[in-house]
C-alpha positions as CSV (number, residue, x, y, z in Angstrom):
1,M,112.7,86.6,98.5
2,S,111.0,87.3,102.0
3,Q,111.9,85.2,104.7
4,I,109.7,83.3,107.3
5,L,110.8,81.0,110.1
6,S,107.2,80.3,111.3
7,I,103.5,80.2,109.9
8,A,102.2,79.7,113.5
9,R,99.6,82.3,113.9
10,P,99.1,83.8,117.8
11,D,95.0,83.6,119.3
12,S,95.5,87.3,118.8
13,V,95.6,87.6,115.1
14,R,92.5,86.8,113.5
15,S,92.2,86.3,109.1
16,V,90.0,88.4,107.9
17,R,88.8,89.9,104.0
18,L,88.9,93.4,103.8
19,D,86.1,94.7,100.9
20,T,87.1,97.8,98.8
21,D,86.1,99.6,95.7
22,R,88.7,97.9,94.1
23,G,88.1,94.2,95.0
24,T,88.9,91.5,98.2
25,F,92.2,91.8,99.8
26,A,92.9,88.5,102.4
27,A,94.6,90.1,105.7
28,F,95.4,89.4,109.3
29,T,94.5,91.8,112.1
30,A,95.7,92.4,115.8
31,A,94.1,95.0,117.7
32,P,93.8,96.4,121.6
33,P,90.3,97.0,123.1
34,A,90.8,100.6,122.6
35,P,92.9,101.3,119.1
36,R,95.4,104.5,119.4
37,G,96.0,104.6,115.6
38,T,96.0,101.9,113.2
39,A,98.7,101.1,111.1
40,L,98.8,98.8,107.3
41,L,101.7,96.4,106.3
42,V,102.0,96.0,102.7
43,P,104.5,93.4,102.0
44,G,106.8,93.0,99.3
45,F,108.1,90.6,96.4
46,N,106.6,87.3,96.6
47,G,105.6,88.6,100.0
48,S,102.2,87.8,102.3
49,K,100.6,89.0,105.1
50,E,102.7,85.8,106.6
51,D,106.0,88.0,106.5
52,F,104.3,90.3,109.7
53,L,102.8,87.6,112.4
54,P,106.3,88.1,114.5
55,L,105.2,91.9,114.3
56,L,101.2,92.0,114.9
57,P,100.8,90.8,118.7
58,G,103.7,93.2,120.1
59,L,102.3,96.3,118.1
60,A,98.2,95.3,119.1
61,E,100.1,95.3,122.6
62,A,101.1,98.6,122.4
63,G,98.0,100.0,121.7
64,Y,97.7,99.9,117.4
65,R,95.6,98.5,115.3
66,V,97.6,96.2,112.5
67,V,96.2,94.8,109.4
68,A,98.9,93.2,107.0
69,I,97.7,92.3,103.4
70,D,98.7,89.9,100.7
71,Q,98.7,92.3,97.9
72,R,97.2,91.8,94.3
73,G,98.3,88.5,93.0
74,Q,100.2,87.2,95.8
75,Y,99.2,84.0,97.9
76,E,95.5,84.1,99.4
77,T,94.3,87.6,97.3
78,G,94.4,86.7,94.1
79,P,93.4,88.5,91.1
80,A,91.6,90.5,94.0
81,S,89.2,91.5,91.2
82,K,88.1,90.9,87.5
83,A,90.4,92.1,84.7
84,P,93.3,93.0,87.2
85,S,96.0,94.8,86.5
86,Y,99.6,94.0,88.6
87,A,101.4,97.1,87.7
88,P,102.3,99.1,90.5
89,E,100.0,102.4,90.4
90,D,97.2,100.2,90.5
91,L,98.7,98.4,93.8
92,A,99.4,101.7,94.9
93,S,95.4,102.4,94.3
94,D,94.9,99.3,96.5
95,V,96.4,100.5,99.0
96,T,94.7,104.1,99.3
97,A,91.5,102.1,98.7
98,L,92.4,100.1,101.6
99,A,93.3,102.9,103.7
100,G,90.2,104.4,102.6
101,V,88.2,101.6,104.1
102,L,90.6,101.4,107.4
103,G,90.7,105.3,108.2
104,P,93.8,107.3,108.1
105,V,96.7,104.8,108.8
106,H,100.4,104.6,109.5
107,L,101.5,103.1,106.5
108,V,104.6,100.5,106.3
109,G,105.9,98.9,103.3
110,H,108.8,96.3,103.2
111,S,111.0,96.3,100.3
112,Y,108.9,96.0,97.2
113,G,106.1,97.1,99.3
114,G,107.9,100.3,99.8
115,L,108.0,100.9,96.1
116,V,104.5,100.3,96.5
117,S,103.5,102.2,99.3
118,R,105.9,105.2,98.2
119,L,103.6,105.8,94.9
120,A,100.4,104.9,96.9
121,V,101.7,108.4,99.3
122,L,102.3,110.6,96.1
123,D,99.3,109.3,94.3
124,S,96.5,110.4,97.0
125,A,95.6,113.3,99.3
126,V,97.8,113.6,102.2
127,D,94.9,113.1,105.0
128,T,94.8,109.6,104.3
129,W,98.0,108.4,105.8
130,A,99.4,109.1,109.8
131,S,103.3,108.5,108.8
132,L,104.7,106.6,106.1
133,T,107.5,104.4,107.4
134,L,109.9,102.4,104.5
135,L,111.2,98.9,105.6
136,N,114.3,97.5,103.9
137,F,113.4,99.8,100.6
138,G,115.9,102.2,99.1
139,P,115.6,105.4,97.0
140,A,115.4,103.5,93.5
141,A,116.3,100.9,91.6
142,V,117.7,97.4,93.5
143,S,121.6,97.4,94.0
144,A,123.1,95.6,90.9
145,S,123.4,92.0,91.9
146,T,120.0,92.1,92.9
147,R,119.0,93.0,89.4
148,E,121.2,90.8,87.8
149,R,118.7,87.9,89.7
150,L,115.9,89.4,88.5
151,R,116.9,89.2,85.0
152,L,117.7,85.6,85.4
153,L,114.0,85.7,86.9
154,L,112.0,87.3,84.3
155,D,114.0,85.1,81.7
156,A,112.3,82.0,83.3
157,L,109.3,83.6,83.4
158,R,109.2,83.3,79.7
159,T,109.0,80.0,79.3
160,T,108.5,78.1,82.9
161,P,105.4,78.5,84.8
162,V,105.8,79.8,88.2
163,P,105.1,76.4,90.5
164,D,107.8,74.6,88.2
165,L,110.5,77.4,88.8
166,W,110.4,76.6,92.9
167,P,113.5,74.0,93.1
168,F,115.5,76.7,92.2
169,L,114.5,79.4,94.8
170,R,113.5,76.9,97.6
171,P,116.2,78.1,100.7
172,E,119.3,76.5,101.4
173,D,118.9,77.0,104.8
174,G,118.8,73.6,107.2
175,G,117.1,75.2,109.8
176,I,113.7,76.0,108.0
177,S,110.8,73.3,109.0
178,E,109.3,71.2,106.2
179,E,106.2,72.8,107.2
180,V,107.8,76.6,106.4
181,L,109.1,75.0,103.0
182,S,106.0,73.9,102.2
183,F,104.1,77.3,103.4
184,L,106.6,78.7,101.0
185,S,106.2,76.5,98.5
186,D,103.0,76.8,98.2
187,R,103.0,80.8,98.6
188,W,105.3,80.7,95.4
189,A,103.0,78.8,93.5
190,R,100.5,81.3,93.7
191,N,102.2,84.2,92.2
192,A,100.6,86.0,89.3
193,P,103.1,85.8,86.7
194,E,102.1,88.8,85.4
195,A,102.7,90.4,89.3
196,L,105.8,88.8,89.4
197,R,106.9,90.2,85.6
198,L,106.0,93.9,86.6
199,A,107.3,93.9,89.9
200,A,110.9,92.8,88.6
201,E,110.8,95.0,85.9
202,Q,109.9,97.9,88.3
203,M,112.6,96.8,90.6
204,I,115.4,97.2,88.0
205,T,114.2,100.6,86.3
206,E,112.7,102.0,89.9
207,P,113.8,106.3,89.6
208,D,114.4,107.8,92.7
209,R,111.3,109.9,93.9
210,T,113.4,110.9,97.4
211,E,112.2,114.6,96.4
212,A,108.6,114.6,95.7
213,L,108.3,112.1,98.8
214,R,110.0,115.1,100.9
215,G,107.2,117.3,100.1
216,C,104.4,114.8,100.9
217,G,103.3,116.7,104.1
218,I,103.4,113.4,106.5
219,P,106.0,112.2,109.3
220,L,108.5,109.9,107.3
221,S,111.0,106.9,108.7
222,V,112.6,104.7,107.3
223,V,113.7,101.2,109.1
224,F,116.7,98.6,107.1
225,G,118.0,95.6,108.7
226,T,121.6,94.7,107.9
227,P,123.3,93.1,106.4
228,E,121.5,93.9,103.1
229,E,122.1,93.1,99.8
230,T,118.8,94.2,98.2
231,W,119.2,98.4,98.3
232,P,123.2,99.2,100.0
233,E,122.5,100.4,103.6
234,R,124.7,103.9,102.4
235,E,121.7,104.5,100.0
236,A,118.9,103.8,102.8
237,A,120.9,106.0,105.0
238,A,121.2,108.8,102.6
239,M,117.6,108.7,101.3
240,A,116.6,109.1,105.1
241,R,119.0,111.7,105.5
242,R,117.1,113.8,102.3
243,L,113.7,113.3,102.8
244,G,114.5,114.3,106.8
245,A,113.1,111.1,108.4
246,R,113.9,109.5,111.5
247,Y,116.3,106.5,110.2
248,T,116.7,103.2,112.0
249,E,119.4,100.6,111.5
250,I,118.8,96.9,113.0
251,M,121.9,95.0,112.6
252,G,121.3,91.8,111.8
253,G,117.7,92.1,110.8
254,G,118.9,91.4,107.1
255,H,116.5,92.0,104.3
256,S,113.6,91.4,106.8
257,P,114.2,92.5,110.1
258,N,110.3,91.9,110.6
259,V,111.1,88.3,110.6
260,Y,114.8,88.3,112.5
261,E,114.5,91.3,115.1
262,P,111.0,91.9,115.5
263,E,111.5,93.3,119.1
264,A,113.6,96.3,117.1
265,V,111.0,96.6,114.6
266,I,108.5,97.2,117.3
267,E,110.5,99.5,119.1
268,A,111.4,101.5,116.2
269,L,108.0,101.6,114.5
270,T,105.8,102.7,117.8
271,S,108.3,105.1,119.5
272,F,107.9,107.0,116.1
273,W,104.0,106.6,115.8
274,N,103.9,107.5,119.4
275,A,106.4,111.0,118.5
């Protein structure tokens, strides 16, 4: 589960809805007067645009228009369109459609959002993308311990409504405010069950697509917070080497360095984009 410490929205960040030929998506955006480029931030499993709030003002101050979304099936986007499909390939098509509206984008995918973003890059024209950054995402399926947790969730989803699972997923960290806990509970309850199911199944079975991505023709980077349990750090570092990608380890960032070490993530992203 993605992690959040605050849901306070800075004055420079606006809440918008983005219309595409695949539906309408909830988003946050921040931008300087004359952007030097656009970045599209894609959240992970059970995530949302709020995961990126710590990054948005700093990325805008560095000269970039940034857009963070709720994927189809998540929080305020919901189904996005009539007769939705939540298959990873369809989520990837959503990301490509958003890039079509925004112009060539620096694409950043966190965790499962990295899986979706990789599919989007592999299945679309190279001039859609200025670059791709995989944030705490590995080359293939998640670790054995994470696979086991996802299988337990899949079993529970077969018999239990999504909102009723919250007591088993509620963070135990006493340092999280009641406001954030209330938000997390509401966000979890709004997840489309089918979106959760298909995402969990894909993370358990995802093949290694590193060789295909290596030939995609755009600049690549991997930013990885540690310690991390979802994908082993050594696998992410090896993936970056195979890709010929810039690799940045962010110690103390854990699975959500965008939350725990946002300044380090901002530096890693902007130095890559500027280059």
